[in-house]
C-alpha positions as a Markdown table, in Angstrom:
| # | Residue | x | y | z |
|---|---|---|---|---|
| 1 | Met | 107.8 | 76.2 | 110.8 |
| 2 | Asn | 111.2 | 77.4 | 112.2 |
| 3 | Tyr | 112.5 | 80.5 | 110.6 |
| 4 | Leu | 115.7 | 82.7 | 110.7 |
| 5 | Ile | 116.1 | 86.4 | 110.1 |
| 6 | Ile | 119.4 | 87.7 | 108.7 |
| 7 | Glu | 119.2 | 91.5 | 108.9 |
| 8 | Asp | 121.7 | 94.1 | 110.1 |
| 9 | Glu | 119.2 | 96.9 | 111.0 |
| 10 | Met | 117.5 | 96.1 | 114.3 |
| 11 | Tyr | 114.4 | 98.1 | 113.3 |
| 12 | Asn | 113.8 | 96.1 | 110.1 |
| 13 | Ala | 114.5 | 92.8 | 111.9 |
| 14 | Glu | 112.0 | 93.6 | 114.7 |
| 15 | Met | 109.4 | 94.8 | 112.2 |
| 16 | Leu | 109.7 | 91.7 | 110.2 |
| 17 | Glu | 109.4 | 89.5 | 113.3 |
| 18 | Leu | 106.3 | 91.3 | 114.4 |
| 19 | Met | 104.7 | 90.8 | 110.9 |
| 20 | Val | 105.5 | 87.1 | 110.8 |
| 21 | Gln | 104.2 | 86.7 | 114.3 |
| 22 | Thr | 100.9 | 88.3 | 113.2 |
| 23 | Leu | 100.6 | 86.3 | 110.0 |
| 24 | Arg | 101.9 | 83.0 | 111.3 |
| 25 | Pro | 101.7 | 83.0 | 115.2 |
| 26 | Glu | 102.5 | 79.3 | 115.2 |
| 27 | Trp | 105.9 | 79.8 | 113.5 |
| 28 | Asn | 109.0 | 79.9 | 115.7 |
| 29 | Leu | 111.8 | 82.4 | 115.3 |
| 30 | Met | 115.1 | 80.6 | 115.9 |
| 31 | Asp | 117.5 | 83.6 | 115.8 |
| 32 | Lys | 118.3 | 87.0 | 114.4 |
| 33 | Ile | 121.7 | 87.5 | 112.8 |
| 34 | Asp | 123.3 | 90.7 | 111.5 |
| 35 | Lys | 126.7 | 89.6 | 110.2 |
| 36 | Val | 128.0 | 87.3 | 107.5 |
| 37 | Ser | 130.5 | 85.7 | 109.9 |
| 38 | Thr | 127.8 | 85.0 | 112.5 |
| 39 | Ala | 125.6 | 83.4 | 109.8 |
| 40 | Val | 128.4 | 81.2 | 108.6 |
| 41 | Glu | 129.0 | 80.0 | 112.2 |
| 42 | Trp | 125.2 | 79.5 | 112.7 |
| 43 | Phe | 124.8 | 77.4 | 109.6 |
| 44 | Ser | 127.8 | 75.3 | 110.5 |
| 45 | Ser | 126.1 | 74.2 | 113.7 |
| 46 | Pro | 123.6 | 71.3 | 114.1 |
| 47 | Lys | 120.7 | 73.7 | 114.9 |
| 48 | Ala | 120.7 | 74.8 | 111.3 |
| 49 | Glu | 119.2 | 71.5 | 110.3 |
| 50 | Asn | 115.9 | 72.5 | 112.1 |
| 51 | Cys | 115.5 | 75.7 | 110.1 |
| 52 | Asp | 112.7 | 75.7 | 107.5 |
| 53 | Val | 112.9 | 79.1 | 105.9 |
| 54 | Ile | 115.2 | 82.2 | 105.9 |
| 55 | Phe | 114.5 | 85.9 | 105.6 |
| 56 | Met | 117.8 | 87.4 | 104.4 |
| 57 | Asp | 118.9 | 91.0 | 103.8 |
| 58 | Ile | 121.5 | 91.7 | 101.1 |
| 59 | Gln | 123.8 | 94.2 | 102.9 |
| 60 | Leu | 125.0 | 93.0 | 106.3 |
| 61 | Lys | 127.3 | 94.7 | 108.8 |
| 62 | Asp | 130.4 | 92.9 | 107.6 |
| 63 | Gly | 129.6 | 92.4 | 103.9 |
| 64 | Ile | 127.2 | 91.1 | 101.3 |
| 65 | Ser | 125.0 | 88.2 | 102.4 |
| 66 | Phe | 125.8 | 86.3 | 99.2 |
| 67 | Ser | 129.3 | 85.6 | 100.5 |
| 68 | Ile | 127.6 | 83.2 | 103.0 |
| 69 | Phe | 127.0 | 80.8 | 100.2 |
| 70 | Asp | 130.6 | 80.6 | 99.4 |
| 71 | Gln | 131.4 | 79.2 | 102.8 |
| 72 | Val | 128.5 | 77.0 | 103.8 |
| 73 | His | 125.7 | 75.1 | 102.0 |
| 74 | Ile | 122.2 | 76.4 | 102.7 |
| 75 | Pro | 119.4 | 74.1 | 101.4 |
| 76 | Gln | 116.5 | 76.1 | 103.0 |
| 77 | Pro | 114.3 | 78.3 | 100.9 |
| 78 | Ile | 115.2 | 82.0 | 101.1 |
| 79 | Ile | 113.1 | 85.1 | 100.9 |
| 80 | Phe | 115.4 | 88.1 | 100.3 |
| 81 | Thr | 114.6 | 91.6 | 101.6 |
| 82 | Thr | 116.1 | 94.5 | 99.7 |
| 83 | Ala | 115.9 | 98.3 | 99.3 |
| 84 | Phe | 117.0 | 98.0 | 95.7 |
| 85 | Asn | 114.8 | 97.8 | 92.7 |
| 86 | Gln | 114.9 | 98.0 | 88.9 |
| 87 | Tyr | 117.9 | 96.1 | 87.6 |
| 88 | Ala | 118.4 | 94.2 | 90.8 |
| 89 | Ile | 114.8 | 93.1 | 90.9 |
| 90 | Gln | 115.0 | 91.9 | 87.3 |
| 91 | Ala | 118.0 | 89.8 | 88.3 |
| 92 | Phe | 116.0 | 88.3 | 91.2 |
| 93 | Glu | 113.1 | 87.5 | 88.9 |
| 94 | Val | 115.3 | 85.9 | 86.3 |
| 95 | Asn | 116.9 | 83.7 | 88.9 |
| 96 | Ser | 113.5 | 82.7 | 90.5 |
| 97 | Val | 114.3 | 84.0 | 94.0 |
| 98 | Asp | 111.5 | 85.3 | 96.1 |
| 99 | Tyr | 112.1 | 88.8 | 97.4 |
| 100 | Leu | 110.5 | 91.7 | 99.4 |
| 101 | Leu | 111.2 | 95.3 | 98.8 |
| 102 | Lys | 111.9 | 97.5 | 101.9 |
| 103 | Pro | 110.0 | 98.8 | 103.7 |
| 104 | Val | 108.4 | 95.4 | 103.8 |
| 105 | Asp | 104.6 | 95.5 | 103.2 |
| 106 | Glu | 102.6 | 93.0 | 105.3 |
| 107 | Asn | 100.3 | 92.0 | 102.4 |
| 108 | Lys | 103.3 | 91.3 | 100.2 |
| 109 | Leu | 104.9 | 89.3 | 103.0 |
| 110 | Ser | 101.8 | 87.3 | 103.4 |
| 111 | Lys | 101.8 | 86.5 | 99.7 |
| 112 | Ser | 105.5 | 85.4 | 99.9 |
| 113 | Ile | 104.7 | 83.1 | 102.8 |
| 114 | Glu | 101.7 | 81.6 | 100.9 |
| 115 | Lys | 103.8 | 81.1 | 97.9 |
| 116 | Leu | 106.4 | 79.3 | 100.0 |
| 117 | Glu | 103.8 | 77.1 | 101.6 |
| 118 | Ala | 102.2 | 76.2 | 98.3 |
| 119 | Ser | 105.5 | 75.4 | 96.6 |
| 120 | Lys | 105.7 | 71.7 | 95.5 |
| 121 | Thr | 109.3 | 71.9 | 94.3 |
| 122 | Pro | 112.5 | 71.7 | 96.3 |
| 123 | Asn | 114.6 | 74.8 | 96.9 |
| 124 | Lys | 117.0 | 75.6 | 94.1 |
| 125 | Ser | 119.3 | 78.1 | 95.9 |
| 126 | Glu | 122.4 | 76.2 | 94.8 |
| 127 | Gln | 121.4 | 76.9 | 91.1 |
| 128 | Ile | 121.0 | 80.7 | 91.6 |
| 129 | Asp | 123.5 | 83.0 | 90.0 |
| 130 | Tyr | 124.1 | 85.3 | 93.0 |
| 131 | Gln | 126.9 | 87.0 | 91.3 |
| 132 | Leu | 124.5 | 88.3 | 88.6 |
| 133 | Ile | 122.2 | 89.7 | 91.3 |
| 134 | Leu | 125.1 | 91.2 | 93.2 |
| 135 | Ser | 126.4 | 92.9 | 90.0 |
| 136 | Ala | 122.9 | 94.4 | 89.4 |
| 137 | Ile | 122.7 | 95.7 | 93.0 |
| 138 | Gln | 126.2 | 97.2 | 93.0 |
| 139 | Gly | 125.4 | 99.0 | 89.8 |
| 140 | Glu | 122.4 | 100.7 | 91.3 |
| 141 | Lys | 122.5 | 103.4 | 94.0 |
| 142 | Lys | 119.4 | 103.9 | 96.1 |
| 143 | Glu | 118.1 | 107.5 | 95.7 |
| 144 | Tyr | 115.2 | 108.9 | 97.7 |
| 145 | Arg | 112.8 | 111.6 | 96.6 |
| 146 | Lys | 114.0 | 115.2 | 97.4 |
| 147 | Arg | 111.1 | 117.3 | 96.0 |
| 148 | Phe | 107.8 | 117.3 | 94.2 |
| 149 | Leu | 106.4 | 119.2 | 91.2 |
| 150 | Ile | 103.3 | 121.1 | 92.3 |
| 151 | His | 100.6 | 122.4 | 89.9 |
| 152 | Gly | 99.6 | 125.8 | 91.1 |
| 153 | Val | 96.6 | 127.9 | 89.9 |
| 154 | Gln | 98.7 | 129.8 | 87.4 |
| 155 | Ala | 102.1 | 128.2 | 87.5 |
| 156 | Phe | 104.2 | 125.3 | 88.6 |
| 157 | Phe | 106.5 | 125.3 | 91.6 |
| 158 | Lys | 108.7 | 122.8 | 93.5 |
| 159 | Leu | 108.0 | 121.5 | 97.0 |
| 160 | Asp | 111.0 | 120.2 | 99.0 |
| 161 | Val | 110.4 | 117.0 | 100.9 |
| 162 | Ser | 111.9 | 118.7 | 104.0 |
| 163 | Glu | 108.9 | 121.1 | 104.1 |
| 164 | Ile | 106.4 | 118.2 | 104.6 |
| 165 | Ala | 105.2 | 117.6 | 108.2 |
| 166 | Tyr | 103.1 | 114.6 | 107.2 |
| 167 | Leu | 101.2 | 113.0 | 104.3 |
| 168 | Lys | 97.6 | 111.8 | 104.6 |
| 169 | Ser | 95.3 | 109.8 | 102.4 |
| 170 | Glu | 91.5 | 110.5 | 102.5 |
| 171 | Val | 89.1 | 109.1 | 99.9 |
| 172 | Asn | 92.0 | 108.0 | 97.7 |
| 173 | Ile | 93.4 | 111.5 | 97.7 |
| 174 | Thr | 97.0 | 112.0 | 99.0 |
| 175 | Thr | 97.7 | 115.4 | 100.6 |
| 176 | Ala | 101.0 | 116.8 | 101.8 |
| 177 | Val | 100.6 | 118.9 | 104.9 |
| 178 | Leu | 103.5 | 121.3 | 105.4 |
| 179 | Phe | 105.0 | 122.6 | 108.6 |
| 180 | Ser | 103.7 | 126.0 | 107.5 |
| 181 | Gly | 100.1 | 124.6 | 107.6 |
| 182 | Lys | 99.6 | 124.7 | 103.8 |
| 183 | Glu | 98.3 | 121.6 | 102.0 |
| 184 | His | 99.1 | 120.3 | 98.5 |
| 185 | Ile | 97.5 | 117.4 | 96.7 |
| 186 | Leu | 100.0 | 114.9 | 95.3 |
| 187 | Asn | 99.5 | 112.6 | 92.4 |
| 188 | His | 100.9 | 109.6 | 94.3 |
| 189 | Thr | 99.5 | 106.9 | 96.6 |
| 190 | Leu | 100.9 | 106.5 | 100.2 |
| 191 | Glu | 102.1 | 103.0 | 99.1 |
| 192 | Ser | 104.3 | 104.5 | 96.4 |
| 193 | Leu | 105.5 | 107.3 | 98.5 |
| 194 | Glu | 106.5 | 105.0 | 101.3 |
| 195 | Ser | 109.3 | 103.5 | 99.1 |
| 196 | Gln | 110.3 | 106.9 | 97.7 |
| 197 | Leu | 110.9 | 108.7 | 101.0 |
| 198 | Asp | 113.9 | 108.2 | 103.1 |
| 199 | Pro | 112.9 | 105.8 | 105.9 |
| 200 | Lys | 115.2 | 107.6 | 108.3 |
| 201 | Asp | 113.0 | 110.7 | 108.1 |
| 202 | Phe | 109.6 | 109.3 | 107.3 |
| 203 | Phe | 107.5 | 106.5 | 108.9 |
| 204 | Arg | 104.2 | 105.0 | 107.8 |
| 205 | Val | 102.3 | 105.1 | 111.1 |
| 206 | Asn | 99.1 | 103.6 | 109.7 |
| 207 | Arg | 97.2 | 103.0 | 106.4 |
| 208 | Ser | 96.3 | 106.7 | 106.0 |
| 209 | Cys | 99.4 | 108.6 | 107.2 |
| 210 | Ile | 103.1 | 109.0 | 106.8 |
| 211 | Val | 104.9 | 111.3 | 109.3 |
| 212 | Asn | 108.1 | 113.3 | 109.2 |
| 213 | Ile | 110.2 | 112.7 | 112.3 |
| 214 | Gln | 110.7 | 116.4 | 112.7 |
| 215 | Ser | 106.9 | 116.8 | 113.1 |
| 216 | Ile | 106.6 | 114.6 | 116.1 |
| 217 | Lys | 106.0 | 116.4 | 119.4 |
| 218 | Ser | 105.3 | 113.5 | 121.7 |
| 219 | Phe | 103.6 | 110.1 | 122.0 |
| 220 | Glu | 102.1 | 108.1 | 124.8 |
| 221 | Asn | 100.8 | 104.6 | 125.5 |
| 222 | His | 97.2 | 103.8 | 124.6 |
| 223 | Phe | 94.8 | 101.0 | 125.3 |
| 224 | Gly | 95.6 | 97.6 | 123.8 |
| 225 | Gly | 99.3 | 98.3 | 123.3 |
| 226 | Lys | 98.7 | 101.1 | 120.8 |
| 227 | Leu | 100.4 | 104.5 | 120.7 |
| 228 | Ala | 98.9 | 107.9 | 120.4 |
| 229 | Val | 101.2 | 110.3 | 118.6 |
| 230 | Phe | 100.9 | 114.1 | 118.7 |
| 231 | Leu | 102.4 | 116.3 | 116.0 |
| 232 | Thr | 103.7 | 119.9 | 116.2 |
| 233 | Thr | 101.0 | 120.9 | 113.7 |
| 234 | Ser | 98.2 | 122.0 | 116.0 |
| 235 | Glu | 95.4 | 121.3 | 113.5 |
| 236 | Gln | 96.3 | 117.6 | 113.4 |
| 237 | Pro | 94.6 | 115.4 | 116.1 |
| 238 | Glu | 96.4 | 112.5 | 117.7 |
| 239 | Ile | 97.5 | 109.7 | 115.4 |
| 240 | Met | 97.0 | 106.1 | 116.5 |
| 241 | Ile | 99.7 | 103.5 | 115.9 |
| 242 | Ser | 98.7 | 99.8 | 116.1 |
| 243 | Arg | 100.3 | 97.4 | 118.6 |
| 244 | Leu | 102.0 | 95.7 | 115.6 |
| 245 | Lys | 103.9 | 98.9 | 114.7 |
| 246 | Ala | 104.4 | 100.4 | 118.2 |
| 247 | Asn | 107.8 | 98.8 | 118.9 |
| 248 | Ser | 109.1 | 99.6 | 115.4 |
| 249 | Phe | 108.0 | 103.2 | 115.8 |
| 250 | Lys | 109.9 | 103.5 | 119.1 |
| 251 | Met | 113.0 | 102.0 | 117.5 |
| 252 | Trp | 112.7 | 104.4 | 114.5 |
| 253 | Ile | 112.5 | 107.4 | 116.9 |
| 254 | Asp | 115.5 | 106.1 | 118.9 |
| 255 | Gln | 117.9 | 105.3 | 116.1 |
């Protein structure tokens, strides 16, 4: 299978590529595109005929990706990636478009690929009401969590997200560890928090930990292409990042 990635954020594009390489190492990445104009030019060339599937972001550097369809015909199946939810997702579902919410989860990506491979019907992208989806997206503003309500012994109080150094999950219990060293149990899973926290400030380093960029002291290469990350909080031992996420982590730090 030959696939194309249309994504304007390098970090997201690289992360998606690494995931696809892991899930389908026999697949071939043809190109990575970050603009509507570049996509139109690419699909107007003969090489587009060899493309089997497209992973497409909604918001590109020079406009909404849906405008591509106004200029060129794209018969290939498309898996959209989006940071929007609620009304936008309802629009996707109504129009039978497959989609992945950012940050893209590897398990969900795997299911999308399996769904694509199992599909016995031709792609119906030309029948999709992209204007309906666009209207839903434009009517929704992405907001990230700013604080939590904490149940104290005798009272309630608020915990600002900026106070959290990292979040850890142990035995299905999620704990927020503050820069001050205090810990508070949160009634949320890491999976739900990953989409609620601003990805510019927080990174899911592994299955059991999300770190705040302000808590990172240093990191170093480790055996097998892994990374060992050290935090400013002295009680936290080194955190290991897999080879799959190592490049994405470096790009997140460098943005």
